[in-house]
C-alpha positions as CSV (number, residue, x, y, z in Angstrom):
1,X,10.4,12.5,4.7
2,X,7.8,12.2,1.9
3,X,8.2,14.8,-1.2
4,X,4.8,14.2,-3.1
5,X,4.1,15.3,-6.7
6,X,0.9,15.0,-8.6
7,X,-0.1,16.1,-12.2
8,X,-1.3,14.8,-15.4
9,X,0.3,12.4,-17.8
10,X,3.3,14.1,-19.6
11,X,3.7,17.0,-17.3
12,X,7.1,15.9,-16.3
13,X,6.3,14.7,-13.0
14,X,8.0,11.2,-13.4
15,X,11.4,12.8,-14.9
16,X,11.5,15.6,-12.1
17,X,10.6,13.0,-9.4
18,X,13.4,10.6,-10.4
19,X,16.0,13.5,-10.7
20,X,15.0,14.8,-7.1
21,X,15.3,11.3,-5.7
22,X,18.8,10.8,-7.5
23,X,20.1,14.1,-6.2
24,X,18.7,13.8,-2.7
25,X,19.7,10.4,-2.2
26,X,15.9,9.6,-1.6
27,X,13.9,6.4,-3.0
28,X,11.8,7.2,-5.9
29,X,8.3,5.7,-6.2
30,X,6.3,6.0,-9.5
31,X,2.6,5.2,-8.5
32,X,1.6,5.0,-12.1
33,X,4.1,2.2,-12.7
34,X,2.6,0.2,-10.0
35,X,-0.7,0.4,-11.9
36,X,1.0,-0.3,-15.2
37,X,2.5,-3.3,-13.6
38,X,-0.8,-4.8,-12.6
39,X,-2.1,-3.9,-16.1
40,X,0.7,-5.9,-17.6
41,X,-0.2,-8.8,-15.4
42,X,-3.8,-8.7,-16.2
43,X,-2.8,-8.8,-19.9
44,X,-0.4,-11.6,-19.7
45,X,-3.0,-13.8,-17.8
46,X,-5.7,-12.9,-20.4
47,X,-7.7,-11.0,-17.7
48,X,-9.5,-7.8,-18.9
49,X,-8.0,-4.9,-17.1
50,X,-11.6,-3.5,-16.6
51,X,-13.1,-6.7,-15.1
52,X,-13.4,-5.3,-11.5
53,X,-13.5,-8.6,-9.8
54,X,-10.8,-10.4,-12.0
55,X,-8.6,-7.6,-12.3
56,X,-8.6,-7.0,-8.4
57,X,-7.9,-10.6,-7.7
58,X,-4.7,-10.2,-10.3
59,X,-3.7,-7.0,-8.2
60,X,-3.9,-8.7,-4.9
61,X,-2.1,-11.6,-6.1
62,X,0.7,-9.7,-7.7
63,X,4.1,-9.3,-6.0
64,X,5.3,-5.9,-7.1
65,X,8.3,-4.2,-5.5
66,X,11.6,-2.3,-6.5
67,X,14.8,-3.5,-7.3
68,X,16.9,-0.4,-7.1
69,X,14.7,2.2,-8.9
70,X,13.1,-0.3,-11.1
71,X,9.8,-1.8,-10.8
72,X,9.7,-5.8,-10.3
73,X,6.6,-7.9,-10.9
74,X,6.5,-11.4,-9.5
75,X,10.4,-11.2,-9.5
76,X,10.9,-9.9,-12.9
77,X,12.1,-6.5,-13.5
78,X,9.5,-5.0,-15.9
79,X,10.3,-1.3,-16.0
80,X,11.0,-1.3,-19.8
81,X,7.7,-3.0,-20.5
82,X,5.3,-0.6,-18.8
83,X,4.8,2.2,-21.4
84,X,3.7,0.2,-24.3
85,X,0.8,1.5,-26.3
86,X,-1.2,-1.6,-25.2
87,X,-0.9,-0.8,-21.5
88,X,-1.4,3.0,-22.3
89,X,-4.7,1.9,-23.7
90,X,-5.8,0.3,-20.5
91,X,-4.0,1.6,-17.5
92,X,-6.4,4.7,-16.8
93,X,-9.4,2.5,-16.9
94,X,-7.7,-0.1,-14.5
95,X,-6.6,2.5,-12.0
96,X,-10.3,4.0,-11.9
97,X,-11.3,0.7,-9.9
98,X,-11.5,1.7,-6.3
99,X,-10.5,-1.5,-4.7
100,X,-7.5,-1.5,-6.9
101,X,-6.5,1.9,-6.0
102,X,-6.6,0.8,-2.3
103,X,-4.0,-2.1,-3.1
104,X,-1.7,0.2,-4.7
105,X,-2.0,3.1,-2.0
106,X,-1.3,0.4,0.7
107,X,1.6,-0.9,-1.2
108,X,3.0,2.7,-1.9
109,X,2.6,3.4,2.1
110,X,4.4,0.2,2.9
111,X,7.4,0.7,0.5
112,X,7.7,4.3,1.9
113,X,7.4,3.6,5.6
114,X,10.4,5.0,7.6
115,X,12.1,6.3,4.5
116,X,12.9,9.2,2.6
117,X,11.0,8.9,-0.7
118,X,9.8,10.9,-3.6
119,X,6.4,10.0,-4.8
120,X,4.5,10.8,-7.8
121,X,1.0,10.1,-9.4
122,X,-2.4,11.6,-9.7
123,X,-3.7,11.5,-6.1
124,X,-0.5,11.3,-3.9
125,X,-0.8,15.0,-2.5
126,X,-4.6,14.4,-1.9
127,X,-5.0,10.8,-0.8
128,X,-1.9,8.8,-0.3
129,X,0.1,11.4,1.5
130,X,-1.9,14.3,2.3
131,X,0.3,15.5,5.1
132,X,3.5,15.0,3.3
133,X,6.2,17.7,4.2
134,X,6.3,18.8,0.5
135,X,3.6,18.7,-2.0
136,X,3.6,19.7,-5.6
137,X,1.4,19.8,-8.6
138,X,3.0,19.9,-12.0
139,X,1.0,20.9,-15.0
140,X,1.6,21.5,-18.8
141,X,-0.5,22.2,-21.7
142,X,-1.9,19.1,-23.8
143,X,0.0,20.1,-26.7
144,X,3.4,20.1,-24.9
145,X,2.6,16.9,-22.9
146,X,1.9,15.2,-26.2
147,X,5.2,16.5,-27.8
148,X,7.0,15.2,-24.9
149,X,5.6,11.7,-25.1
150,X,6.1,11.7,-29.0
151,X,9.7,12.7,-28.5
152,X,10.3,9.8,-26.0
153,X,10.1,7.5,-28.9
154,X,8.3,4.7,-27.2
155,X,5.1,4.8,-28.9
156,X,4.0,4.0,-32.5
157,X,1.3,6.4,-32.4
158,X,1.2,9.8,-34.4
159,X,1.4,13.1,-32.5
160,X,-2.1,13.6,-33.0
161,X,-3.1,10.1,-31.7
162,X,-1.0,10.6,-28.7
163,X,-2.7,14.1,-27.9
164,X,-5.9,12.4,-28.2
165,X,-5.0,9.7,-25.9
166,X,-3.8,12.3,-23.3
167,X,-7.0,14.2,-23.5
168,X,-9.0,11.1,-22.9
169,X,-6.8,9.9,-20.0
170,X,-7.3,13.5,-18.4
171,X,-10.9,13.2,-18.7
172,X,-10.8,9.8,-16.9
173,X,-8.3,10.9,-14.2
174,X,-10.3,14.0,-13.4
175,X,-13.7,12.1,-13.1
176,X,-12.5,9.2,-10.9
177,X,-15.0,8.2,-8.1
178,X,-12.0,8.2,-5.8
179,X,-8.5,9.5,-6.1
180,X,-9.2,11.9,-9.0
181,X,-6.8,14.4,-10.2
182,X,-7.0,17.7,-8.6
183,X,-5.0,20.5,-7.2
184,X,-5.2,20.2,-3.3
185,X,-5.1,23.3,-0.9
186,X,-1.6,24.1,-0.1
187,X,0.1,22.5,-2.9
188,X,2.7,24.4,-4.8
189,X,1.5,24.6,-8.4
190,X,4.0,24.8,-11.4
191,X,3.4,24.9,-15.1
192,X,6.0,23.3,-16.8
193,X,5.1,23.7,-20.3
194,X,8.0,26.2,-21.2
195,X,10.5,25.0,-18.7
196,X,13.4,22.7,-19.0
197,X,13.9,19.9,-16.5
198,X,16.7,21.7,-14.8
199,X,14.4,24.8,-14.5
200,X,11.6,22.7,-12.9
201,X,14.2,21.2,-10.5
202,X,15.5,24.5,-9.4
203,X,12.0,25.8,-8.7
204,X,11.0,22.9,-6.7
205,X,14.4,22.6,-4.7
206,X,13.8,26.1,-3.6
207,X,10.9,25.0,-1.7
208,X,12.5,22.1,0.0
209,X,14.3,22.8,3.1
210,X,16.5,19.9,4.0
C-alpha cells in the first residue's frame, strides 16, 4: 500500500509522514531528502548542483538507500547533514533538472516496490504514485511555514530570510517543467496552518481505511 503526501516546504508533511509510518508500521520515504543527498554529493565533489550534465552524472553514480528510516549516501548515513543552509540554497534548483527527477522517481518506486510505504514530496500524488491508495496535499501559509522552520533551530538565517527563501522555493516548485507542485484531482486537501501535528494525524487517519 502507498500513502502519498504532497505539499510545499514547511507544510508539516515530513513530520506527519514519519508519524504515520511509525504508527502504521510502514516504511517512510522522504523524496526531498533524496534530492538533498544528491545535492550534498555534488557539493562534496565540487560540482555545481545546477550543471545539468555533471549533476546528472553525480546523481546516477550515487548509491542512495535507507538504513532504517535514515538516508544513506554511498554507505554513509547523512540524514543529519541534509538540511543545512547551503543545501537549502541549491536543492530546489537541482530538483528542477528533469533527468535527475527521473533518477529519483525510479529510486522511490524501487524502494517502495512490494512494501507498505508513506511517501512525501512535491509530485508524489501527481507523477510518482498517481494511483496511490491514499493521496493527500498538505498546505500552510508562508508565514506559518517560516515560523516552523525557524523554530527547528537548524538554520542560521533570520525568520525574514527563511520566509523569503520559502517564497522563492515555492516559485521554483510551482513552475518546474516537470513534477511541479500542484493539487491533483481527487487528492484530500488540508491546510495545517493552525493545526497541531496530532490534529493533522487525526484528520488523515480518518481517511485511511486499513
